BALOBA-1460 file (C-alpha; in Angstrom, 3 decimals):
// residues 387
<rec num="1" residu="m" x="148.698" y="-22.456" z="59.451"/>
<rec num="2" residu="f" x="146.502" y="-19.566" z="59.562"/>
<rec num="3" residu="d" x="146.766" y="-17.062" z="56.060"/>
<rec num="4" residu="w" x="146.906" y="-14.259" z="57.850"/>
<rec num="5" residu="l" x="147.485" y="-13.013" z="61.453"/>
<rec num="6" residu="v" x="145.808" y="-9.679" z="62.162"/>
<rec num="7" residu="v" x="147.664" y="-8.067" z="65.190"/>
<rec num="8" residu="g" x="145.382" y="-5.500" z="66.879"/>
<rec num="9" residu="a" x="141.127" y="-5.305" z="66.719"/>
<rec num="10" residu="g" x="140.326" y="-1.810" z="65.972"/>
<rec num="11" residu="f" x="139.345" y="-0.545" z="62.661"/>
<rec num="12" residu="a" x="141.998" y="-0.964" z="60.704"/>
<rec num="13" residu="g" x="142.669" y="-5.013" z="62.015"/>
<rec num="14" residu="s" x="138.415" y="-5.743" z="61.833"/>
<rec num="15" residu="v" x="137.864" y="-4.443" z="58.744"/>
<rec num="16" residu="l" x="140.457" y="-6.579" z="56.804"/>
<rec num="17" residu="a" x="140.421" y="-9.404" z="58.128"/>
<rec num="18" residu="e" x="137.045" y="-9.046" z="57.889"/>
<rec num="19" residu="r" x="137.767" y="-8.273" z="53.985"/>
<rec num="20" residu="l" x="140.312" y="-11.300" z="53.771"/>
<rec num="21" residu="a" x="137.628" y="-14.108" z="55.237"/>
<rec num="22" residu="s" x="134.837" y="-13.269" z="52.885"/>
<rec num="23" residu="q" x="135.817" y="-12.047" z="49.882"/>
<rec num="24" residu="r" x="139.179" y="-14.205" z="49.693"/>
<rec num="25" residu="g" x="138.044" y="-17.122" z="52.013"/>
<rec num="26" residu="d" x="141.289" y="-17.097" z="54.014"/>
<rec num="27" residu="r" x="141.726" y="-18.003" z="57.342"/>
<rec num="28" residu="v" x="142.325" y="-15.105" z="59.609"/>
<rec num="29" residu="l" x="143.771" y="-15.217" z="63.370"/>
<rec num="30" residu="v" x="142.775" y="-11.880" z="65.391"/>
<rec num="31" residu="v" x="144.488" y="-11.060" z="68.365"/>
<rec num="32" residu="d" x="144.405" y="-7.679" z="71.021"/>
<rec num="33" residu="r" x="145.624" y="-6.983" z="74.297"/>
<rec num="34" residu="r" x="142.760" y="-5.767" z="75.194"/>
<rec num="35" residu="p" x="139.733" y="-8.123" z="76.691"/>
<rec num="36" residu="h" x="138.025" y="-7.103" z="73.599"/>
<rec num="37" residu="v" x="136.953" y="-5.525" z="70.193"/>
<rec num="38" residu="g" x="136.891" y="-1.895" z="68.807"/>
<rec num="39" residu="g" x="139.847" y="-1.094" z="69.958"/>
<rec num="40" residu="n" x="139.560" y="2.732" z="71.003"/>
<rec num="41" residu="a" x="135.990" y="3.158" z="69.566"/>
<rec num="42" residu="y" x="135.699" y="-0.280" z="72.362"/>
<rec num="43" residu="d" x="131.504" y="1.248" z="73.922"/>
<rec num="44" residu="c" x="130.024" y="-0.447" z="76.795"/>
<rec num="45" residu="y" x="127.036" y="-0.528" z="78.897"/>
<rec num="46" residu="n" x="128.246" y="1.290" z="83.277"/>
<rec num="47" residu="e" x="127.115" y="-0.325" z="86.164"/>
<rec num="48" residu="a" x="124.360" y="2.684" z="86.005"/>
<rec num="49" residu="g" x="123.026" y="0.933" z="82.315"/>
<rec num="50" residu="l" x="124.080" y="4.195" z="80.491"/>
<rec num="51" residu="l" x="126.455" y="3.372" z="76.934"/>
<rec num="52" residu="i" x="129.620" y="5.246" z="77.520"/>
<rec num="53" residu="h" x="132.384" y="5.096" z="75.545"/>
<rec num="54" residu="k" x="135.304" y="4.104" z="77.539"/>
<rec num="55" residu="y" x="138.061" y="4.957" z="75.577"/>
<rec num="56" residu="g" x="136.500" y="9.097" z="74.926"/>
<rec num="57" residu="p" x="134.358" y="10.210" z="72.455"/>
<rec num="58" residu="h" x="134.168" y="9.101" z="69.067"/>
<rec num="59" residu="i" x="132.161" y="10.203" z="66.877"/>
<rec num="60" residu="f" x="131.532" y="8.836" z="63.234"/>
<rec num="61" residu="h" x="132.184" y="11.764" z="60.710"/>
<rec num="62" residu="t" x="132.771" y="11.460" z="56.981"/>
<rec num="63" residu="n" x="132.388" y="12.499" z="53.252"/>
<rec num="64" residu="s" x="133.256" y="9.483" z="51.547"/>
<rec num="65" residu="e" x="129.634" y="7.435" z="50.629"/>
<rec num="66" residu="q" x="132.843" y="3.946" z="50.238"/>
<rec num="67" residu="v" x="133.549" y="3.963" z="53.873"/>
<rec num="68" residu="f" x="130.225" y="4.299" z="55.376"/>
<rec num="69" residu="d" x="128.307" y="2.120" z="52.592"/>
<rec num="70" residu="h" x="131.117" y="-0.879" z="54.070"/>
<rec num="71" residu="l" x="130.290" y="-0.157" z="57.717"/>
<rec num="72" residu="s" x="126.946" y="0.558" z="56.692"/>
<rec num="73" residu="q" x="126.773" y="-3.915" z="56.544"/>
<rec num="74" residu="f" x="127.164" y="-3.667" z="60.188"/>
<rec num="75" residu="t" x="124.987" y="-1.143" z="61.638"/>
<rec num="76" residu="e" x="122.680" y="0.406" z="61.745"/>
<rec num="77" residu="w" x="122.588" y="4.058" z="61.923"/>
<rec num="78" residu="r" x="121.779" y="6.746" z="64.048"/>
<rec num="79" residu="p" x="121.721" y="10.754" z="62.475"/>
<rec num="80" residu="y" x="124.353" y="12.791" z="65.234"/>
<rec num="81" residu="e" x="125.576" y="16.611" z="64.165"/>
<rec num="82" residu="h" x="128.524" y="17.322" z="66.738"/>
<rec num="83" residu="r" x="128.265" y="20.299" z="68.625"/>
<rec num="84" residu="v" x="131.016" y="21.465" z="71.377"/>
<rec num="85" residu="l" x="130.815" y="24.107" z="73.765"/>
<rec num="86" residu="a" x="134.078" y="25.968" z="75.142"/>
<rec num="87" residu="e" x="134.523" y="27.287" z="78.300"/>
<rec num="88" residu="v" x="136.239" y="31.045" z="77.740"/>
<rec num="89" residu="d" x="136.118" y="33.579" z="80.106"/>
<rec num="90" residu="k" x="133.516" y="31.934" z="82.554"/>
<rec num="91" residu="t" x="131.261" y="31.681" z="79.413"/>
<rec num="92" residu="l" x="130.089" y="28.885" z="76.972"/>
<rec num="93" residu="v" x="130.812" y="29.536" z="73.468"/>
<rec num="94" residu="p" x="130.421" y="27.741" z="69.978"/>
<rec num="95" residu="v" x="133.643" y="25.925" z="68.862"/>
<rec num="96" residu="p" x="135.182" y="26.128" z="66.392"/>
<rec num="97" residu="i" x="134.858" y="30.242" z="66.674"/>
<rec num="98" residu="n" x="132.238" y="31.459" z="64.518"/>
<rec num="99" residu="l" x="130.131" y="34.512" z="64.431"/>
<rec num="100" residu="h" x="127.827" y="33.293" z="67.036"/>
<rec num="101" residu="t" x="131.033" y="32.807" z="68.951"/>
<rec num="102" residu="i" x="132.504" y="36.388" z="68.696"/>
<rec num="103" residu="n" x="129.764" y="38.351" z="68.891"/>
<rec num="104" residu="t" x="128.468" y="36.570" z="72.910"/>
<rec num="105" residu="l" x="132.538" y="36.826" z="74.055"/>
<rec num="106" residu="y" x="132.949" y="40.490" z="73.009"/>
<rec num="107" residu="g" x="129.387" y="41.594" z="73.709"/>
<rec num="108" residu="l" x="129.141" y="42.402" z="69.447"/>
<rec num="109" residu="d" x="126.679" y="42.043" z="66.849"/>
<rec num="110" residu="l" x="128.799" y="41.831" z="63.826"/>
<rec num="111" residu="t" x="127.712" y="39.982" z="60.795"/>
<rec num="112" residu="s" x="129.762" y="37.794" z="58.366"/>
<rec num="113" residu="e" x="131.096" y="40.737" z="56.141"/>
<rec num="114" residu="q" x="132.046" y="42.010" z="59.487"/>
<rec num="115" residu="l" x="133.935" y="39.474" z="60.681"/>
<rec num="116" residu="e" x="136.508" y="38.649" z="58.233"/>
<rec num="117" residu="d" x="137.486" y="42.394" z="58.804"/>
<rec num="118" residu="w" x="137.190" y="41.872" z="62.261"/>
<rec num="119" residu="f" x="139.566" y="38.622" z="62.278"/>
<rec num="120" residu="a" x="141.984" y="40.525" z="58.999"/>
<rec num="121" residu="a" x="142.772" y="43.788" z="61.858"/>
<rec num="122" residu="r" x="143.580" y="41.481" z="64.830"/>
<rec num="123" residu="a" x="145.376" y="38.651" z="62.732"/>
<rec num="124" residu="e" x="149.723" y="39.083" z="62.662"/>
<rec num="125" residu="p" x="150.502" y="37.484" z="59.326"/>
<rec num="126" residu="v" x="153.692" y="35.339" z="59.516"/>
<rec num="127" residu="e" x="156.106" y="34.964" z="56.121"/>
<rec num="128" residu="d" x="156.536" y="30.968" z="57.051"/>
<rec num="129" residu="i" x="153.546" y="29.427" z="58.638"/>
<rec num="130" residu="l" x="155.197" y="26.551" z="60.265"/>
<rec num="131" residu="t" x="154.635" y="25.163" z="63.489"/>
<rec num="132" residu="s" x="150.910" y="25.388" z="65.384"/>
<rec num="133" residu="e" x="151.132" y="29.006" z="67.011"/>
<rec num="134" residu="d" x="151.581" y="29.979" z="62.970"/>
<rec num="135" residu="v" x="148.479" y="28.943" z="61.998"/>
<rec num="136" residu="v" x="146.416" y="30.897" z="64.541"/>
<rec num="137" residu="v" x="148.168" y="33.959" z="64.678"/>
<rec num="138" residu="s" x="148.212" y="34.650" z="60.972"/>
<rec num="139" residu="r" x="143.879" y="34.028" z="61.352"/>
<rec num="140" residu="v" x="142.359" y="35.484" z="64.239"/>
<rec num="141" residu="g" x="145.221" y="37.503" z="66.148"/>
<rec num="142" residu="r" x="147.111" y="36.632" z="69.715"/>
<rec num="143" residu="e" x="144.149" y="36.956" z="72.010"/>
<rec num="144" residu="l" x="142.142" y="34.715" z="70.636"/>
<rec num="145" residu="y" x="145.221" y="32.247" z="69.993"/>
<rec num="146" residu="e" x="145.616" y="32.640" z="73.882"/>
<rec num="147" residu="k" x="142.071" y="32.376" z="74.875"/>
<rec num="148" residu="f" x="140.881" y="28.972" z="72.783"/>
<rec num="149" residu="f" x="144.463" y="27.147" z="71.321"/>
<rec num="150" residu="r" x="147.467" y="28.376" z="73.210"/>
<rec num="151" residu="g" x="146.173" y="26.826" z="76.920"/>
<rec num="152" residu="y" x="144.312" y="23.208" z="75.507"/>
<rec num="153" residu="t" x="147.515" y="22.598" z="73.366"/>
<rec num="154" residu="r" x="149.756" y="22.712" z="75.770"/>
<rec num="155" residu="k" x="147.848" y="20.754" z="78.043"/>
<rec num="156" residu="q" x="147.245" y="18.772" z="75.624"/>
<rec num="157" residu="w" x="150.066" y="18.159" z="73.762"/>
<rec num="158" residu="g" x="152.310" y="18.714" z="77.273"/>
<rec num="159" residu="v" x="154.542" y="21.008" z="74.743"/>
<rec num="160" residu="d" x="153.599" y="25.194" z="73.486"/>
<rec num="161" residu="p" x="151.755" y="25.261" z="69.929"/>
<rec num="162" residu="s" x="155.206" y="26.891" z="68.559"/>
<rec num="163" residu="e" x="156.630" y="23.595" z="68.723"/>
<rec num="164" residu="l" x="153.825" y="21.559" z="67.514"/>
<rec num="165" residu="d" x="153.367" y="20.919" z="63.478"/>
<rec num="166" residu="k" x="151.021" y="23.602" z="61.787"/>
<rec num="167" residu="s" x="148.663" y="20.244" z="60.970"/>
<rec num="168" residu="v" x="147.640" y="19.694" z="65.009"/>
<rec num="169" residu="t" x="145.245" y="23.738" z="64.664"/>
<rec num="170" residu="a" x="145.374" y="23.544" z="61.164"/>
<rec num="171" residu="r" x="142.126" y="20.967" z="61.469"/>
<rec num="172" residu="v" x="140.419" y="23.125" z="63.419"/>
<rec num="173" residu="p" x="138.227" y="25.869" z="61.053"/>
<rec num="174" residu="t" x="137.875" y="29.520" z="61.560"/>
<rec num="175" residu="r" x="134.354" y="30.384" z="60.674"/>
<rec num="176" residu="t" x="132.787" y="33.742" z="59.896"/>
<rec num="177" residu="n" x="128.636" y="32.344" z="59.496"/>
<rec num="178" residu="r" x="126.792" y="30.423" z="62.376"/>
<rec num="179" residu="d" x="127.147" y="27.288" z="61.536"/>
<rec num="180" residu="d" x="127.699" y="25.475" z="64.655"/>
<rec num="181" residu="r" x="128.738" y="22.245" z="64.004"/>
<rec num="182" residu="y" x="132.299" y="20.656" z="64.907"/>
<rec num="183" residu="f" x="132.502" y="18.863" z="61.341"/>
<rec num="184" residu="t" x="131.160" y="19.563" z="58.646"/>
<rec num="185" residu="d" x="131.286" y="16.253" z="56.562"/>
<rec num="186" residu="k" x="128.071" y="15.699" z="54.605"/>
<rec num="187" residu="l" x="127.456" y="11.705" z="56.297"/>
<rec num="188" residu="q" x="127.409" y="12.357" z="60.021"/>
<rec num="189" residu="y" x="126.369" y="9.194" z="62.285"/>
<rec num="190" residu="m" x="126.720" y="6.731" z="65.031"/>
<rec num="191" residu="p" x="126.040" y="2.982" z="65.128"/>
<rec num="192" residu="a" x="122.897" y="2.671" z="66.835"/>
<rec num="193" residu="a" x="123.475" y="0.201" z="68.769"/>
<rec num="194" residu="g" x="126.642" y="0.964" z="69.021"/>
<rec num="195" residu="y" x="130.567" y="1.031" z="67.794"/>
<rec num="196" residu="t" x="131.245" y="-2.502" z="69.611"/>
<rec num="197" residu="r" x="127.949" y="-4.332" z="68.516"/>
<rec num="198" residu="m" x="129.810" y="-3.302" z="64.656"/>
<rec num="199" residu="f" x="132.481" y="-4.185" z="65.551"/>
<rec num="200" residu="e" x="131.390" y="-8.022" z="66.750"/>
<rec num="201" residu="r" x="129.068" y="-8.394" z="63.488"/>
<rec num="202" residu="m" x="132.020" y="-7.301" z="61.605"/>
<rec num="203" residu="l" x="134.509" y="-9.972" z="62.546"/>
<rec num="204" residu="d" x="131.549" y="-13.185" z="62.720"/>
<rec num="205" residu="h" x="132.845" y="-14.928" z="60.184"/>
<rec num="206" residu="p" x="133.492" y="-18.796" z="60.255"/>
<rec num="207" residu="n" x="136.694" y="-18.024" z="59.131"/>
<rec num="208" residu="i" x="137.836" y="-15.641" z="61.340"/>
<rec num="209" residu="q" x="139.313" y="-16.328" z="64.843"/>
<rec num="210" residu="v" x="139.888" y="-13.639" z="67.601"/>
<rec num="211" residu="m" x="142.216" y="-13.921" z="70.641"/>
<rec num="212" residu="l" x="141.924" y="-11.187" z="73.073"/>
<rec num="213" residu="k" x="144.532" y="-10.687" z="76.091"/>
<rec num="214" residu="t" x="147.074" y="-11.663" z="74.141"/>
<rec num="215" residu="d" x="150.270" y="-10.392" z="73.518"/>
<rec num="216" residu="y" x="151.715" y="-10.634" z="69.881"/>
<rec num="217" residu="s" x="154.744" y="-9.712" z="70.478"/>
<rec num="218" residu="q" x="155.211" y="-11.986" z="73.653"/>
<rec num="219" residu="m" x="153.554" y="-15.119" z="72.000"/>
<rec num="220" residu="r" x="154.685" y="-14.242" z="68.495"/>
<rec num="221" residu="e" x="156.563" y="-17.215" z="67.387"/>
<rec num="222" residu="e" x="153.537" y="-19.360" z="68.533"/>
<rec num="223" residu="f" x="151.452" y="-18.127" z="66.106"/>
<rec num="224" residu="g" x="151.366" y="-19.788" z="62.920"/>
<rec num="225" residu="y" x="150.513" y="-17.694" z="59.922"/>
<rec num="226" residu="k" x="151.426" y="-17.020" z="56.451"/>
<rec num="227" residu="r" x="151.489" y="-12.947" z="56.312"/>
<rec num="228" residu="l" x="150.756" y="-9.710" z="59.171"/>
<rec num="229" residu="i" x="148.265" y="-7.121" z="59.555"/>
<rec num="230" residu="f" x="150.277" y="-4.988" z="61.772"/>
<rec num="231" residu="t" x="148.512" y="-2.211" z="63.366"/>
<rec num="232" residu="g" x="150.279" y="-0.942" z="66.781"/>
<rec num="233" residu="p" x="153.398" y="0.867" z="67.216"/>
<rec num="234" residu="v" x="155.531" y="0.734" z="64.440"/>
<rec num="235" residu="d" x="158.455" y="1.201" z="66.700"/>
<rec num="236" residu="e" x="157.391" y="-1.511" z="68.706"/>
<rec num="237" residu="y" x="157.305" y="-3.706" z="65.543"/>
<rec num="238" residu="f" x="160.736" y="-3.429" z="65.135"/>
<rec num="239" residu="g" x="162.300" y="-3.364" z="67.938"/>
<rec num="240" residu="y" x="162.527" y="0.405" z="69.174"/>
<rec num="241" residu="c" x="166.068" y="0.566" z="67.130"/>
<rec num="242" residu="y" x="165.921" y="4.110" z="66.027"/>
<rec num="243" residu="g" x="164.543" y="5.051" z="69.359"/>
<rec num="244" residu="r" x="161.074" y="4.732" z="70.986"/>
<rec num="245" residu="l" x="158.591" y="7.137" z="69.133"/>
<rec num="246" residu="p" x="156.633" y="9.399" z="71.533"/>
<rec num="247" residu="y" x="152.837" y="9.336" z="71.553"/>
<rec num="248" residu="r" x="150.251" y="11.681" z="74.023"/>
<rec num="249" residu="s" x="147.963" y="9.356" z="76.447"/>
<rec num="250" residu="l" x="144.527" y="10.065" z="78.111"/>
<rec num="251" residu="r" x="143.727" y="9.559" z="81.308"/>
<rec num="252" residu="f" x="139.948" y="8.985" z="82.244"/>
<rec num="253" residu="e" x="137.469" y="9.501" z="84.526"/>
<rec num="254" residu="h" x="134.457" y="8.260" z="83.908"/>
<rec num="255" residu="k" x="131.619" y="9.508" z="86.461"/>
<rec num="256" residu="t" x="127.368" y="8.771" z="87.000"/>
<rec num="257" residu="l" x="125.511" y="11.176" z="87.997"/>
<rec num="258" residu="e" x="122.032" y="11.148" z="89.685"/>
<rec num="259" residu="q" x="120.386" y="13.926" z="87.294"/>
<rec num="260" residu="e" x="119.242" y="13.613" z="83.487"/>
<rec num="261" residu="w" x="122.166" y="15.681" z="82.027"/>
<rec num="262" residu="h" x="124.730" y="17.522" z="82.906"/>
<rec num="263" residu="q" x="125.540" y="20.312" z="79.923"/>
<rec num="264" residu="p" x="123.660" y="21.491" z="76.861"/>
<rec num="265" residu="v" x="125.951" y="19.531" z="74.754"/>
<rec num="266" residu="a" x="127.993" y="16.101" z="73.990"/>
<rec num="267" residu="v" x="131.196" y="18.346" z="74.692"/>
<rec num="268" residu="v" x="132.441" y="21.057" z="76.304"/>
<rec num="269" residu="n" x="136.311" y="22.298" z="76.358"/>
<rec num="270" residu="y" x="138.512" y="23.635" z="78.739"/>
<rec num="271" residu="p" x="141.139" y="25.885" z="77.239"/>
<rec num="272" residu="m" x="141.535" y="28.008" z="79.962"/>
<rec num="273" residu="e" x="140.763" y="26.030" z="83.270"/>
<rec num="274" residu="h" x="141.077" y="22.752" z="85.223"/>
<rec num="275" residu="d" x="143.732" y="20.268" z="84.515"/>
<rec num="276" residu="y" x="141.694" y="18.498" z="81.894"/>
<rec num="277" residu="t" x="140.477" y="19.272" z="78.631"/>
<rec num="278" residu="r" x="136.944" y="18.490" z="78.014"/>
<rec num="279" residu="v" x="134.092" y="16.680" z="79.424"/>
<rec num="280" residu="t" x="131.914" y="14.223" z="77.689"/>
<rec num="281" residu="e" x="127.979" y="13.811" z="78.270"/>
<rec num="282" residu="y" x="127.377" y="10.430" z="76.341"/>
<rec num="283" residu="k" x="123.416" y="10.484" z="76.157"/>
<rec num="284" residu="h" x="123.744" y="13.649" z="73.726"/>
<rec num="285" residu="l" x="125.651" y="10.776" z="70.909"/>
<rec num="286" residu="t" x="123.466" y="8.055" z="72.028"/>
<rec num="287" residu="g" x="120.578" y="9.512" z="72.237"/>
<rec num="288" residu="q" x="119.742" y="7.257" z="74.625"/>
<rec num="289" residu="q" x="117.135" y="7.883" z="77.603"/>
<rec num="290" residu="h" x="117.828" y="7.374" z="81.178"/>
<rec num="291" residu="p" x="117.514" y="9.077" z="84.388"/>
<rec num="292" residu="c" x="121.156" y="9.341" z="85.362"/>
<rec num="293" residu="t" x="123.414" y="10.845" z="82.828"/>
<rec num="294" residu="s" x="127.599" y="9.772" z="82.290"/>
<rec num="295" residu="l" x="130.251" y="11.628" z="81.977"/>
<rec num="296" residu="t" x="134.041" y="11.435" z="81.374"/>
<rec num="297" residu="y" x="136.714" y="13.806" z="82.363"/>
<rec num="298" residu="e" x="140.040" y="13.384" z="79.788"/>
<rec num="299" residu="y" x="143.565" y="14.278" z="81.032"/>
<rec num="300" residu="p" x="146.102" y="14.204" z="79.057"/>
<rec num="301" residu="t" x="149.395" y="12.487" z="80.071"/>
<rec num="302" residu="a" x="152.908" y="11.631" z="78.482"/>
<rec num="303" residu="q" x="152.619" y="7.629" z="80.145"/>
<rec num="304" residu="g" x="150.017" y="5.259" z="79.009"/>
<rec num="305" residu="d" x="148.482" y="3.540" z="76.008"/>
<rec num="306" residu="p" x="149.700" y="5.644" z="72.787"/>
<rec num="307" residu="y" x="147.051" y="7.673" z="71.391"/>
<rec num="308" residu="y" x="147.649" y="10.761" z="69.163"/>
<rec num="309" residu="p" x="151.669" y="10.866" z="67.441"/>
<rec num="310" residu="v" x="153.618" y="13.781" z="68.225"/>
<rec num="311" residu="p" x="153.923" y="16.191" z="65.240"/>
<rec num="312" residu="t" x="157.424" y="17.362" z="65.592"/>
<rec num="313" residu="a" x="160.255" y="17.665" z="63.019"/>
<rec num="314" residu="e" x="162.224" y="15.179" z="65.196"/>
<rec num="315" residu="n" x="159.641" y="12.578" z="65.367"/>
<rec num="316" residu="a" x="159.058" y="12.577" z="61.877"/>
<rec num="317" residu="d" x="162.331" y="12.425" z="60.491"/>
<rec num="318" residu="r" x="162.431" y="9.026" z="63.087"/>
<rec num="319" residu="y" x="159.228" y="7.463" z="61.966"/>
<rec num="320" residu="r" x="160.735" y="7.728" z="58.408"/>
<rec num="321" residu="k" x="163.719" y="5.394" z="59.433"/>
<rec num="322" residu="y" x="160.972" y="2.978" z="60.118"/>
<rec num="323" residu="e" x="158.769" y="3.331" z="57.728"/>
<rec num="324" residu="a" x="162.161" y="2.258" z="55.621"/>
<rec num="325" residu="l" x="162.128" y="-0.559" z="57.009"/>
<rec num="326" residu="a" x="158.243" y="-1.392" z="56.762"/>
<rec num="327" residu="r" x="158.592" y="-0.833" z="53.237"/>
<rec num="328" residu="t" x="161.382" y="-3.591" z="53.248"/>
<rec num="329" residu="t" x="159.738" y="-6.119" z="55.343"/>
<rec num="330" residu="e" x="158.040" y="-8.707" z="53.544"/>
<rec num="331" residu="d" x="154.434" y="-10.733" z="53.830"/>
<rec num="332" residu="v" x="154.008" y="-7.105" z="56.482"/>
<rec num="333" residu="w" x="150.864" y="-4.991" z="56.005"/>
<rec num="334" residu="f" x="151.584" y="-1.656" z="58.100"/>
<rec num="335" residu="v" x="147.720" y="-0.295" z="58.778"/>
<rec num="336" residu="g" x="146.144" y="2.163" z="61.276"/>
<rec num="337" residu="r" x="147.382" y="5.144" z="63.437"/>
<rec num="338" residu="l" x="149.765" y="3.713" z="65.227"/>
<rec num="339" residu="a" x="151.549" y="1.885" z="62.406"/>
<rec num="340" residu="t" x="151.822" y="4.474" z="60.485"/>
<rec num="341" residu="y" x="152.261" y="7.280" z="62.866"/>
<rec num="342" residu="r" x="150.074" y="9.404" z="61.557"/>
<rec num="343" residu="y" x="146.991" y="10.982" z="63.130"/>
<rec num="344" residu="y" x="143.874" y="9.552" z="61.395"/>
<rec num="345" residu="n" x="140.219" y="10.468" z="62.600"/>
<rec num="346" residu="m" x="138.276" y="6.585" z="61.959"/>
<rec num="347" residu="d" x="136.725" y="7.194" z="58.075"/>
<rec num="348" residu="q" x="140.152" y="7.907" z="57.324"/>
<rec num="349" residu="v" x="141.641" y="4.183" z="58.640"/>
<rec num="350" residu="v" x="138.627" y="2.658" z="57.354"/>
<rec num="351" residu="g" x="139.559" y="4.342" z="53.757"/>
<rec num="352" residu="q" x="143.053" y="2.801" z="54.317"/>
<rec num="353" residu="a" x="141.872" y="-0.462" z="55.012"/>
<rec num="354" residu="l" x="140.062" y="-1.049" z="52.471"/>
<rec num="355" residu="a" x="142.691" y="0.403" z="50.502"/>
<rec num="356" residu="t" x="145.453" y="-2.133" z="51.206"/>
<rec num="357" residu="f" x="142.940" y="-4.855" z="51.042"/>
<rec num="358" residu="r" x="143.107" y="-2.968" z="47.316"/>
<rec num="359" residu="r" x="146.611" y="-3.921" z="47.104"/>
<rec num="360" residu="i" x="146.667" y="-7.417" z="48.793"/>
<rec num="361" residu="e" x="144.015" y="-8.231" z="46.348"/>
<rec num="362" residu="a" x="146.311" y="-7.411" z="43.480"/>
<rec num="363" residu="s" x="149.456" y="-8.785" z="44.625"/>
<rec num="364" residu="v" x="149.086" y="-11.566" z="46.828"/>
<rec num="365" residu="p" x="147.750" y="-14.889" z="44.908"/>
<rec num="366" residu="g" x="144.571" y="-17.061" z="46.742"/>
<rec num="367" residu="a" x="145.901" y="-20.413" z="49.175"/>
<rec num="368" residu="n" x="144.464" y="-23.669" z="49.307"/>
<rec num="369" residu="r" x="142.858" y="-23.550" z="52.473"/>
<rec num="370" residu="a" x="142.300" y="-26.184" z="54.571"/>
<rec num="371" residu="p" x="139.150" y="-25.995" z="56.709"/>
<rec num="372" residu="l" x="139.492" y="-23.357" z="59.740"/>
<rec num="373" residu="e" x="138.344" y="-25.674" z="62.534"/>
<rec num="374" residu="t" x="141.632" y="-27.428" z="61.982"/>
<rec num="375" residu="a" x="143.776" y="-24.134" z="62.045"/>
<rec num="376" residu="v" x="141.554" y="-23.413" z="65.396"/>
<rec num="377" residu="s" x="142.096" y="-27.010" z="66.870"/>
<rec num="378" residu="k" x="145.910" y="-26.955" z="66.318"/>
<rec num="379" residu="m" x="146.248" y="-22.854" z="67.725"/>
<rec num="380" residu="n" x="144.044" y="-24.103" z="71.279"/>
<rec num="381" residu="g" x="146.482" y="-26.475" z="71.687"/>
<rec num="382" residu="i" x="149.356" y="-24.766" z="71.567"/>
<rec num="383" residu="l" x="147.070" y="-21.824" z="73.697"/>
<rec num="384" residu="q" x="147.389" y="-24.887" z="76.455"/>
<rec num="385" residu="a" x="150.587" y="-26.004" z="76.220"/>
<rec num="386" residu="t" x="151.818" y="-23.042" z="76.854"/>
<rec num="387" residu="q" x="149.490" y="-21.750" z="80.050"/>
């Protein structure tokens, strides 16, 4: 009998497993369908010896010193400020849109003050800003909306921005200065030895047992545990009783080139051309020195692993029904992007997990615990019997 079963070895599950084990002395079993820890942040060395992110680029940035200090227990850091270019009208320009973007694209020499007026002259007033289209056209006008946002959003989400909640494009700022950093958080770093090594250190505790390639939905009756941390899709947990919550997925095409560099920055977006949305070159992120370079092309799709909750009013209404069920389910905590049907950055998931742990500390008493080896031995017997 474990004190906790944690479903999912990504940020939410791993942070909580470590806290429960190290701070409370609880016995924790972590299970994951995939053959590795780290969730979508998993990185690995490919056949050429290049460190890549299997599920697309993950760049850590935060304004929370609490979150940063917590993760610093398990990794050293490499300073890194993320920069992104977009190919628009056959020209590579910075995104988010800034002063250099506009001057380059239109052959102008505007100042920051002049750019504010330039935007204002093209903006289309929207009385009630409800959709992603409303956000952009009310800020910079329809021409820039068409060049930078509409095509990219339609590829990424499979629907027009006019059908998506305003939160999608509200996350992308428009700047009137020359700041070409994608993020402006005060803490911007990459794990020096990679994300996977950070997760391995996080879960390396005598009170934590990790079982990979294990599907909770198929073996939920076999596990012996008192309480559950669930980080998978909330609709799946409840048997899709209110219907499926839609997600966008991604297909990744990884390539290795026999040349030192391919592009000037880590990520280049393609809002107007090609079926893929962006190309990532990982050596910019990792700082690795290597005569070859590795790229990932991202193709959004409606099928596959769930990555992005689709923010529409209909989906929000359906999620609220699942959320009501989750709140009344005893001894189960729903944590993370899939379990709460929200788009979170990595630091936000860590913050949510730490806040959940504080609630657990305040409401769940400690238990009398047998040695973990006894529980592991019994679990191994169950697994052998089911094989």
